C-alpha angles and dihedrals in degrees: 000000000000131000127198116246128164087000088299132104114250129188122235087259091058094259122149111245116201115228114244116246113263103201112050107160115133129227107222137186096245096036094237089136092061092259120080125201105249128157112251097015102098139045124212113217117201145159114225086215094060119091092202091052093042090064090063092046091054094046090048092054096043091050095045095238096139094110094043096051123033121220130228118191119201127209109272089228110079119198129198088283093058131233116010136202093218092131089070125076111281090007092275130116103250093217103038095032095219130122096211134034089227085070090067092045092051092047088055096042117009091192094057112127102163129103115290109239141191140258099053127161112212128196104235098211099052098025090227125139110248095184145349091176096128098186091052098041094068094043090052093046085058101042106026100038099054094119088065100041116118118254112282093014111167123255102241096176106026115185094236092059102035094103092051094043090049090051092048097045095049098071089036090060095041099045105023116019093040093021097072087055091049087055095046100045098036112128097195132051091235095055091045094049094048092051091044093055094045091049096054095039089058092045087053090052094050089048089058091047093049093048085071102040139026099234133024098255128023123334098299139056114283139172090276090063091047092052093048096044097057089061097040092050088056096042105094096030094052121351098053093059111011096046096032094241087146110141087103136349114239086246089060093057103078102199095043094043092052090043092050090048090050092058095039087057093050112094109258095035115061093026090062093050117104110184093182094059090043097052096040092049097052099038095042107041098039094072092158088065101032106024094174093059091220111157115213117239096218163095102075110242090207086082092074089067095062110118108266099205095213101111 
């Protein structure tokens, strides 16, 4: 049983319940899904504040798909109408011609009443949302868009490592990516403490794993590292205080802090991080948690440039 509170689903125990993805069509190399991978056909809509959307921005950059798939960035401050294109001239996306992402959602499904989420890939010709299925979006960018990858693009989801990657990312999603939200949006002490302990137990397990190897799976960056990074890079700025994930800061966990800086200093990672958008989104839009809307000044982002020593 779930109830709605703060615009989000909560269990009877006060646990945050993540909304299922509404649009789950896939874009495939051969078009057998009904949507063919074609340069210039689709627009990726993201918020630079959102960790789920940030994954797709990193993968797009690493694979060199910037010219194949255009990018729309919404305002980090979301009002009651949802994600807004107020960063663009006249408050309208110049390609899709819409002011709010919910316009594309309703064009696709006029009966839709759920929350509008990013990332979303929109078909430019019809204005319809193809997918907001964030776990699948990045995997398909890696496996279905290979004809348009830049020369020497990394294999982020190599066939030989997929079983291991899948096994690693499942508890990362449950306990860390979603775990910080389960801490932050919990409405009972019991639900909060359960999520808190699961979060830090998983971080401890990953610290032990990363003491022995540079990356999570194999000897190169994979999808698993990208999924962990987008939570780690927000940890001290947002989750530690705002979401009460405060057993330790990331910067107090030596292995994970060095690992996160290693990724941050890799092209495609740190240069896609926008701490201003991140902090303003969380601290201003979650008024049930931070009713004053005050945005913290720190922490100092210069710390991300400290040598990591993991090479």
